[in-house]
C-alpha positions in Angstrom: 24.6 36.7 -35.4 22.0 39.4 -34.3 18.3 39.1 -33.3 17.0 40.5 -36.0 19.2 38.4 -38.9 18.5 35.0 -36.5 14.6 35.9 -36.9 14.5 36.5 -40.5 15.9 33.4 -41.3 13.6 31.8 -39.1 10.7 33.1 -41.0 12.4 32.9 -44.4 12.9 28.8 -43.2 9.0 28.5 -42.2 7.5 30.2 -45.5 9.5 27.7 -47.4 8.8 25.0 -45.5 11.7 24.1 -44.2 10.4 23.5 -40.7 13.3 21.0 -39.5 15.6 23.9 -40.4 13.6 26.6 -38.4 13.5 24.4 -35.7 17.1 24.1 -35.6 17.7 27.9 -35.9 15.4 29.0 -33.1 16.6 25.9 -30.7 20.5 27.1 -31.3 19.5 30.8 -31.0 16.9 30.5 -28.3 17.0 27.0 -27.0 19.9 27.6 -23.9 18.0 30.6 -22.8 14.7 28.2 -22.6 16.5 25.5 -21.2 18.4 27.6 -18.1 15.0 29.5 -17.3 13.1 26.3 -16.5 16.2 25.3 -14.3 16.2 28.4 -12.5 12.9 27.9 -11.8 11.9 24.5 -10.6 12.8 22.2 -7.8 14.5 19.6 -9.9 16.6 18.7 -12.8 14.3 15.9 -13.5 11.1 18.3 -13.6 13.2 21.4 -15.6 13.9 18.7 -18.1 10.6 17.7 -18.3 9.2 21.0 -19.8 12.2 21.8 -22.0 11.1 17.8 -23.6 7.4 19.3 -23.8 8.7 22.9 -25.2 10.6 20.8 -28.0 7.1 19.1 -29.1 5.5 21.6 -28.8 7.7 23.8 -31.1 7.9 21.2 -33.6 4.3 20.4 -33.8 3.1 24.4 -33.9 5.6 25.8 -36.5 3.8 24.6 -39.6 0.8 27.2 -37.6 3.3 29.7 -36.6 1.9 33.1 -37.8 4.8 35.4 -36.9 2.5 37.8 -34.7 5.1 38.4 -32.6 8.9 37.0 -33.0 9.7 33.4 -32.5 12.0 34.5 -29.2 8.8 35.5 -27.3 6.7 32.8 -29.3 9.5 30.3 -27.4 8.9 31.8 -24.1 5.1 31.5 -24.6 5.8 27.9 -25.2 7.7 27.5 -22.5 5.4 29.1 -20.1 2.6 26.9 -20.8 4.7 23.7 -20.6 5.6 25.0 -17.2 1.8 25.4 -16.5 1.3 21.9 -17.8 3.6 19.9 -15.7 2.7 21.7 -12.8 -0.5 20.8 -13.1 0.3 17.0 -13.6 3.8 16.4 -12.0 4.0 13.4 -13.2 3.4 14.1 -17.0 6.7 13.8 -19.6 7.1 14.3 -22.7 5.6 11.5 -25.1 8.5 10.6 -26.9 6.4 9.4 -29.7 7.2 12.8 -31.9 9.3 12.0 -35.1 12.3 14.7 -35.3 15.1 14.4 -37.5 18.3 13.2 -36.1 19.9 16.5 -36.3 17.8 18.3 -34.4 17.1 15.4 -31.5 21.0 15.3 -31.5 20.6 19.2 -30.8 17.8 19.2 -27.8 19.8 16.3 -26.3 22.9 18.7 -26.3 20.6 21.8 -24.9 19.5 19.7 -22.4 22.6 18.5 -20.8 24.6 21.5 -21.2 22.7 24.2 -20.1 25.0 25.4 -17.5 24.1 25.4 -14.0 23.1 28.2 -11.8 25.7 29.8 -9.9 26.2 28.3 -6.7 27.2 31.2 -4.4 25.7 31.8 -0.9 24.8 35.5 -2.0 23.4 34.3 -5.4 21.8 31.0 -3.6 20.0 33.9 -0.8 19.0 36.4 -3.6 17.5 33.4 -5.3 16.0 32.5 -2.3 14.7 35.5 -2.0 13.0 35.4 -5.5 11.3 32.0 -4.9 9.3 33.3 -2.0 7.9 35.1 -4.6 4.4 33.6 -6.6 4.9 32.0 -9.6 3.8 34.1 -11.9 5.7 37.0 -9.9 9.1 35.1 -10.4 8.2 34.9 -14.2 7.6 38.2 -14.8 11.1 38.9 -13.1 13.2 36.7 -14.8 11.5 38.1 -18.5 12.0 41.2 -17.6 14.9 41.1 -16.0 17.3 38.1 -16.5 15.9 37.8 -20.3 15.2 41.8 -21.1 11.7 40.8 -22.6 9.4 44.1 -23.2 6.6 44.3 -21.9 4.7 43.6 -24.8 6.1 40.5 -25.4 5.7 39.9 -21.1 2.5 40.1 -21.9 1.9 37.6 -24.7 3.5 35.1 -22.2 1.2 35.4 -19.8 -1.5 35.5 -22.2 -4.2 31.8 -22.0 -2.6 29.2 -24.6 -3.7 30.0 -28.1 -5.0 33.2 -27.3 -4.5 36.2 -29.2 -5.4 39.8 -28.4 -5.7 43.1 -30.3 -2.9 45.7 -29.8 -4.9 47.8 -27.1 -6.1 44.6 -24.8 -1.7 43.7 -25.7 -0.9 47.5 -24.2 -3.4 47.2 -21.3 -1.8 43.6 -19.8 1.7 44.9 -20.6 0.4 47.9 -18.6 -0.7 45.6 -15.6 2.6 44.0 -15.7 4.6 47.1 -15.4 2.7 48.0 -12.3 2.6 44.9 -10.6 6.3 44.6 -11.1 7.1 48.1 -9.4 5.5 46.3 -6.2 7.5 42.6 -7.3 10.5 45.1 -6.5 9.5 46.7 -3.8 8.7 43.6 -2.1 12.4 42.1 -2.9 13.9 45.5 -1.6 12.2 44.8 1.5 13.5 41.1 2.1 17.0 42.0 1.0 16.8 44.7 3.9 16.0 42.4 6.4 18.2 39.7 5.2 21.3 42.6 4.3 21.8 41.8 0.8 20.6 45.3 0.1 24.1 45.7 -2.1 23.8 42.7 -4.1 19.5 42.6 -4.8 20.5 45.3 -7.6 20.9 42.1 -9.7 16.9 41.9 -9.1 16.5 45.3 -10.2 14.9 46.7 -13.9 18.2 47.8 -16.2 17.4 51.5 -17.7 18.5 50.0 -20.9 15.3 47.4 -20.9 12.9 47.7 -24.1 9.9 49.3 -22.8 
């Protein structure tokens, strides 16, 4: 199913008040990418699992108030980003586990949490990953969202807004332009490190494909 159809089904489910179905559709479409993002960025499986659990709880709580000012996919990354920030601020924090999910949704969440494929571990890829981890937390996220997840710049700008903050299109475009300039600096920095490490040919995987949205 193409993304546009998935987004429309999620929207229709929310409009009908069928939030369990909307959550199921969203998690089936984007949950694996959200879980693997946490796995790539965080240094322990426990932390990655904690972030994914917080993301699922936030999704469940917030779906009735989601106004579709952006795509459900972008919103999922927004929720995941803020769940990760909360865990980084409070490393001992874990989901409350007191949010009542329907049985089917709970099974789907657990399946995504446990079955997400681990990051491929080859020597070269591990060295490239280590280069990315030299970046600051925000720079690493910009790279992941743009290169690995192919988000457009305005979508990425929404992910970086403070929790609960919505801005007009002019401010969003301004933030998108700032992040795009920052991305150019990130690429230059990574290219320099890759050259020093003898990884320059393999570092093409860190570059921005020409077919990405603006």
